[in-house]
C-alpha positions in Angstrom: -83.4 12.0 -32.9 -86.6 13.4 -32.0 -89.5 11.8 -33.9 -92.3 13.8 -35.8 -95.9 12.7 -35.9 -98.4 14.0 -38.6 -102.1 14.8 -37.8 -104.6 12.7 -39.7 -105.8 14.3 -42.7 -109.8 14.8 -41.3 -108.4 16.6 -38.5 -106.9 19.4 -40.9 -110.1 20.9 -41.7 -111.5 21.4 -38.4 -108.4 23.2 -37.0 -108.6 24.9 -40.1 -112.0 26.5 -39.3 -110.8 27.4 -35.7 -107.1 28.3 -36.3 -106.5 30.8 -39.0 -102.7 31.0 -40.1 -101.2 33.3 -42.9 -100.3 31.7 -46.0 -97.0 31.5 -47.5 -96.2 34.3 -49.6 -96.3 34.1 -53.3 -95.5 35.9 -56.5 -98.9 36.0 -57.6 -102.0 37.7 -56.3 -103.9 35.9 -53.6 -107.2 34.4 -54.4 -110.2 33.3 -52.3 -109.3 30.0 -51.4 -109.8 27.8 -48.6 -107.2 27.5 -46.3 -105.6 24.1 -45.9 -103.7 23.8 -42.6 -101.1 21.0 -42.0 -99.6 20.3 -38.5 -95.9 19.5 -39.0 -93.9 17.8 -36.0 -90.3 16.9 -36.3 -90.0 13.4 -36.9 -86.8 12.1 -38.8 -88.3 8.9 -39.7 -91.5 10.6 -41.0 -89.9 13.2 -42.8 -87.6 10.6 -44.6 -90.8 9.0 -45.5 -92.3 11.8 -46.3 -89.5 13.1 -48.7 -90.1 10.0 -50.6 -93.9 9.6 -50.7 -95.2 12.9 -49.8 -98.3 12.6 -51.5 -100.4 10.2 -48.5 -99.7 13.0 -46.2 -101.6 15.7 -47.8 -105.4 15.4 -48.7 -107.4 18.2 -49.2 -111.0 17.5 -47.9 -112.5 20.1 -50.6 -110.5 21.1 -53.6 -111.2 23.3 -56.3 -110.4 23.4 -59.8 -109.1 26.7 -59.6 -107.1 25.8 -56.4 -104.8 23.1 -57.8 -102.0 25.1 -58.9 -101.7 26.7 -55.3 -101.5 23.1 -53.9 -99.3 22.3 -55.8 -97.1 25.2 -54.9 -97.7 24.0 -51.4 -96.4 20.5 -51.9 -93.3 21.7 -53.5 -93.2 24.1 -50.4 -93.1 21.4 -48.1 -91.2 18.9 -50.4 -88.6 21.2 -50.3 -88.6 21.8 -46.6 -88.8 18.3 -46.0 -85.6 17.7 -48.5 -83.9 20.6 -46.9 -84.5 19.0 -43.2 -83.1 15.7 -44.2 -80.3 17.1 -45.8 -79.6 18.9 -43.0 -79.9 15.8 -40.7 -77.9 14.0 -43.1 -74.9 16.3 -42.6 -74.9 16.3 -39.1 -75.4 12.4 -39.0 -71.8 12.8 -41.1 -70.2 15.4 -39.0 -71.2 13.3 -36.0 -69.5 10.0 -37.7 -66.7 12.0 -38.6 -66.0 13.5 -35.0 -66.3 9.9 -33.2 -63.0 9.0 -35.1 -61.4 12.0 -33.9 -62.4 11.9 -30.5 -61.4 8.0 -30.4 -58.0 9.0 -31.5 -57.4 11.8 -29.2 -58.6 9.7 -26.5 -56.2 6.7 -27.6 -53.2 9.4 -27.6 -54.3 10.5 -24.2 -54.4 7.3 -22.8 -51.1 6.4 -24.8 -49.5 9.2 -23.0 -50.7 8.7 -19.4 -49.5 4.9 -19.8 -46.0 5.9 -20.6 -45.8 9.3 -17.9 -47.2 6.2 -15.5 -44.3 3.7 -16.6 -41.7 6.1 -16.4 -42.8 7.3 -13.0 -43.0 3.6 -12.0 -39.2 3.1 -13.1 -38.0 6.2 -11.5 -39.8 5.1 -8.3 -38.2 1.7 -8.5 -34.9 2.8 -9.4 -34.8 5.3 -6.2 -36.1 2.4 -4.2 -33.5 -0.1 -5.4 -30.9 2.7 -4.9 -31.7 3.2 -1.6 -32.1 -0.4 -0.7 -29.2 -2.1 -2.3 -26.8 0.5 -2.8 -23.6 -0.2 -0.5 -19.9 1.1 -0.3 -17.4 -1.4 1.1 -14.1 0.5 2.0 -11.1 -1.6 2.9 -8.4 -0.3 4.7 -4.8 -1.1 5.1 -3.4 0.8 7.9 0.3 1.8 8.6 1.8 0.2 11.9 2.7 2.7 14.6 5.9 1.4 16.4 5.8 1.8 19.8 9.2 1.6 22.0 9.8 0.3 25.8 12.1 -1.1 27.8 11.8 -3.0 31.0 14.0 -3.7 34.4 14.6 -7.3 35.4 15.7 -8.2 39.2 17.3 -12.0 38.2 18.0 -14.1 41.5 18.9 -17.6 41.9 16.3 -19.7 42.7 17.5 -20.2 46.3 17.2 -16.3 46.9 14.0 -16.3 45.2 12.1 -16.2 48.3 14.3 -13.2 49.9 13.3 -11.2 46.7 9.9 -11.7 47.4 10.1 -10.7 50.8 12.5 -7.6 49.8 9.7 -6.9 47.2 6.8 -6.5 49.7 9.1 -4.4 51.9 10.0 -2.3 48.9 7.3 -1.4 46.7 9.2 1.5 45.1 11.3 -1.0 43.3 10.6 -0.5 39.7 12.2 -3.9 38.5 10.3 -7.0 37.6 11.3 -10.2 39.7 12.4 -13.3 37.5 14.2 -16.1 39.0 17.2 -17.4 37.2 20.6 -18.3 37.9 24.1 -16.1 38.6 27.7 -17.3 38.5 30.8 -15.7 39.8 33.5 -16.6 37.4 37.0 -15.5 38.3 39.6 -16.0 35.1 43.1 -15.0 34.0 44.1 -14.5 30.2 47.5 -13.0 28.6 47.9 -12.3 24.7 50.9 -10.6 22.7 50.3 -7.4 20.4 52.3 -6.1 17.7 53.4 -2.4 18.1 52.1 -0.2 15.5 54.6 3.0 15.7 57.4 3.1 13.2 60.2 5.5 12.6 61.2 5.4 9.0 65.0 4.7 8.1 65.0 4.2 4.6 64.2 1.7 1.7 66.4 -1.5 0.9 66.2 -4.6 -1.6 67.7 -7.5 -0.2 68.6 -10.9 -1.5 71.3 -13.5 -2.3 73.1 -15.0 -5.3 75.0 -17.6 -6.2 78.8 -16.7 -7.6 79.7 -19.5 -9.9 83.4 -19.7 -11.0 84.1 -21.9 -13.9 87.8 -21.0 -14.6 91.1 -22.7 -13.6 91.8 -19.9 -11.0 90.3 -18.7 -7.7 89.0 -15.3 -8.4 88.7 -12.5 -5.4 85.8 -9.9 -5.5 85.6 -7.1 -3.3 82.8 -5.7 -1.4 80.4 -3.3 -3.5 81.4 -5.6 -6.7 79.0 -4.4 -8.8 76.6 -7.2 -10.5 74.2 -6.4 -13.8 71.0 -8.2 -14.5 69.9 -9.1 -18.3 67.7 -6.4 -18.2 70.3 -3.8 -17.1 69.5 -3.6 -13.5 72.5 -3.0 -11.0 73.3 -4.4 -8.2 76.5 -4.7 -5.6 77.9 -7.5 -3.4 77.4 -6.4 0.4 80.8 -8.6 1.4 83.9 -9.5 -0.5 84.3 -13.0 -1.2 86.5 -15.3 -3.0 85.4 -18.1 -5.7 87.3 -21.0 -5.8 88.3 -22.2 -9.1 85.4 -24.6 -10.8 83.3 -23.9 -7.7 80.5 -21.4 -6.1 79.9 -19.4 -3.0 76.5 -17.4 -1.8 76.5 -13.7 -1.3 73.9 -10.7 -0.2 73.7 -8.0 -2.4 71.9 -4.6 -2.3 70.7 -2.0 -4.5 72.4 1.4 -4.7 69.1 3.0 -5.2 66.4 0.9 -3.7 63.0 1.0 -5.5 60.2 -1.2 -5.7 60.9 -2.8 -9.5 64.4 -3.9 -8.4 62.5 -7.0 -6.5 63.3 -8.9 -9.5 62.6 -12.8 -10.5 65.2 -15.4 -10.4 67.7 -14.5 -13.2 71.7 -14.6 -14.6 73.9 -11.7 -13.7 77.1 -10.5 -15.3 80.4 -9.0 -13.3 80.9 -6.0 -15.7 84.2 -5.4 -13.3 85.8 -8.6 -14.8 88.2 -8.9 -17.8 85.6 -9.3 -21.0 87.2 -12.7 -21.5 85.9 -13.9 -18.1 82.8 -12.7 -17.7 81.2 -16.1 -19.3 83.1 -18.1 -17.0 82.6 -16.4 -13.9 79.0 -14.8 -13.4 76.3 -14.7 -10.9 73.1 -16.6 -10.5 69.7 -15.7 -8.3 67.2 -18.6 -7.1 64.8 -16.4 -5.6 63.1 -13.2 -6.0 64.6 -10.2 -4.3 62.8 -8.3 -1.8 62.0 -4.7 -1.5 61.6 -3.2 2.0 61.3 0.0 3.8 63.5 0.5 6.5 61.6 1.2 9.9 62.1 0.9 13.4 59.2 -0.1 15.6 57.9 1.5 18.8 54.7 1.3 21.0 52.5 3.9 21.0 49.4 5.3 22.9 47.0 3.8 20.5 48.7 0.1 20.7 48.3 0.4 24.7 44.4 1.3 24.5 44.1 -1.2 21.9 45.5 -3.9 24.1 43.6 -3.0 27.2 40.2 -3.2 25.3 41.0 -6.5 23.8 42.4 -8.2 26.6 39.1 -7.5 28.8 37.0 -8.9 25.8 39.5 -12.3 25.8 39.1 -12.0 29.4 35.0 -12.0 29.0 35.2 -14.6 26.4 37.1 -16.8 28.4 34.5 -16.5 31.4 31.6 -17.1 29.1 33.3 -20.4 28.3 34.0 -21.2 31.5 30.8 -20.1 33.1 28.5 -21.7 30.1 30.8 -25.0 29.9 28.2 -27.7 29.5 25.1 -26.2 29.5 22.6 -26.3 26.8 21.4 -22.6 27.2 24.9 -21.0 27.3 23.7 -18.8 24.4 21.3 -17.0 26.6 23.7 -16.3 29.4 25.0 -12.3 29.9 28.0 -11.3 31.3 29.3 -8.5 33.4 32.8 -8.0 34.7 32.1 -7.4 38.5 35.1 -5.0 39.2 37.2 -3.6 36.1 39.4 -6.1 35.4 43.6 -5.7 36.4 45.5 -5.3 33.5 49.4 -5.4 33.1 51.2 -4.8 29.7 55.3 -5.1 29.6 55.3 -1.9 27.5 54.9 1.6 28.1 54.4 4.5 25.4 57.4 5.2 23.1 59.0 1.5 24.0 61.5 0.6 21.2 59.9 -2.8 20.7 58.5 -4.6 17.8 55.6 -6.2 20.2 54.7 -6.4 23.7 52.7 -8.6 25.9 49.3 -7.9 28.0 47.7 -10.0 31.0 44.4 -9.9 32.2 42.4 -10.9 35.4 39.1 -10.3 37.2 35.9 -11.3 38.0 33.0 -11.9 36.1 29.2 -11.8 36.7 27.5 -14.5 34.6 23.7 -14.2 34.6 21.1 -16.7 33.1 16.8 -16.3 33.3 14.2 -17.8 30.9 13.7 -15.4 28.2 10.3 -16.3 27.4 9.1 -15.0 30.5 10.9 -11.9 30.3 9.2 -11.5 27.2 5.1 -12.2 28.2 6.2 -9.3 30.6 7.6 -7.1 27.8 4.5 -7.7 25.6 2.0 -7.0 28.5 3.8 -3.6 29.5 3.6 -2.7 25.7 -0.2 -3.8 25.8 -0.2 -0.8 29.0 1.0 1.7 26.6 -1.6 1.0 24.1 -4.5 3.3 23.6 -8.1 1.5 23.8 -8.7 2.3 20.1 -5.5 0.5 19.0 -4.4 -3.3 19.5 -0.9 -4.6 19.7 -0.3 -5.9 15.6 3.5 -6.9 16.3 5.6 -8.1 18.9 8.9 -10.4 18.1 10.3 -11.7 21.6 13.5 -12.7 19.5 14.1 -9.0 18.7 14.4 -7.9 22.2 17.9 -6.7 23.3 19.1 -7.5 26.9 21.9 -6.0 28.7 23.2 -7.0 32.4 23.3 -3.5 34.1 24.4 -4.5 37.8 24.9 -6.8 40.4 24.4 -6.5 43.7 26.5 -9.3 46.0 24.6 -8.2 49.2 21.2 -9.3 47.7 22.7 -11.5 45.2 20.4 -10.2 42.8 21.5 -8.4 39.0 19.5 -6.0 37.1 19.0 -6.7 33.7 17.4 -4.1 31.1 15.4 -5.2 28.3 14.6 -3.0 25.4 11.8 -3.8 22.9 9.3 -2.7 20.4 6.1 -3.5 19.0 3.7 -2.6 15.9 0.5 -1.0 17.1 -2.6 -0.4 14.6 -6.2 1.0 15.2 -9.0 -1.9 16.1 -11.3 -3.2 13.5 -14.4 -1.8 15.4 -12.8 1.6 16.0 -14.2 4.7 14.4 -11.3 5.7 12.3 -13.3 7.0 9.7 -16.7 8.0 10.1 -19.1 6.8 7.2 -21.0 10.2 7.2 -17.9 12.0 5.9 -18.0 9.8 3.1 -22.0 10.2 2.1 -22.7 11.0 -1.4 -19.2 11.6 -2.4 -17.7 10.1 -5.8 -14.7 7.5 -6.1 -12.4 10.2 -6.7 -13.5 12.6 -3.9 -13.4 9.5 -1.5 -9.8 8.8 -2.9 -8.6 12.3 -2.5 -10.0 12.2 1.2 -8.2 8.7 2.0 -4.8 9.8 0.7 -4.8 13.1 2.7 -4.8 10.6 6.2 -1.3 9.5 7.0 -2.4 6.4 8.9 -3.5 4.7 5.5 -1.1 2.9 3.9 -3.4 1.2 1.3 -7.3 1.2 0.3 -10.0 -0.4 -1.9 -13.3 0.8 -3.0 -15.9 -2.1 -3.5 -19.4 -0.5 -4.9 -22.6 -2.1 -5.0 -24.1 -2.5 -7.8 -20.7 -2.0 -9.4 -21.7 0.2 -12.1 -22.7 3.0 -9.4 -19.4 5.0 -8.4 -20.9 7.3 -6.0 -21.4 6.3 -2.1 -25.0 5.6 -0.9 -26.7 8.6 0.7 -27.3 6.8 4.1 -24.2 6.4 6.3 -25.4 2.8 7.6 -24.9 1.5 3.7 -21.2 2.5 4.0 -19.0 -0.1 5.5 -15.5 0.5 6.9 -13.0 -2.5 7.0 -9.5 -2.2 8.4 -7.4 -5.2 7.1 -5.1 -6.4 9.7 -2.6 -8.4 7.4 0.1 -5.9 7.1 
């Protein structure tokens, strides 16, 4: 606050002589008095002192008795003026004091809001940096293997003819066969075998068996053919031939059934002879020791299917005999391949329609037996498979034991055999191939990635590994997405 200074009391009369100012208006009529001039300079401490002790500031150099009243009025005026100024000053001080806490509170709230906004902004920036720096997705793929098939022709020669084979290959570059050294044998053999004719002519049915005719009477008993004998359960049979049963003895006789049927093949039992006098039936009777047999009466003959079956079977028997002969004493006999040099000669002692139950077939021929190291053949097959596989794929599975070999031909001039090898393998994409472009997965959710991967027919199974684990969305940067191909099928 600006300070107020009051001039000395001795100076006041001088100024009153030189400068005249209008006196304060009052309700009384003006009187002729000498003016008292007071210079007041705004000064709060002096005014406060003046409010407390105003008398020392106001001294009148010349005072008359009649002017005392007017002086008191002036004192009261200035006293009131000082009080008013003091009151205004106090009000102003109170307002300033009251306004200071509000400003401080507003400043504190403003600072608090700024700090909170700053912390939030820093957190958002830190989360963004962490997301772009640490967010990662690893896609592990198990792919479906693709089967690739191929075949290979091998030119097998004996060790003695290997040099000739090499020379022939040099002169003939068009030979598609891969040369391999092995062993070739020519085996000549003969076989014979019997076969049952399957042709049948139906002649009817019959029940056959044999009984013992027992005579416990004191006289012989003659029985004619077709004599009836009756089982205990009422089944009727007849004697096939006439017989005489000696007294106290027995004879065997064949029986048959009038109406053959499968239920007449009965177990051993006792029979009565209904044609005898009733008193003799318990002394003369029949007994069976074996089960009767029911058969259908047919006549066998040889048909076309019997001849074809015999021809094929005798050829197989001839080949089997040649295998045993060629591979006898060798540990590698299971690795031999066989081929008939020419069609074997087959002779059958029956013709189509011959009325005979069985017939005999003979066969003779020359068999070619070929052996070669199959491990070398497997290496050639694997090499050919690798040539067929594209650059972005590799051979995942190849089983040499699954190769199928067959002896196709034999050339007696060059003494070489042609073997055909049929094989297959499983190929799969290489681990570093761009099977899936990571850019296609940027910013996709786990469900969207799953939908995309399921649409690819090459994928057998997959797993998604997000880092951090609570994030289920692919990173925004393609280099943060890693594709791993699992080769363990």
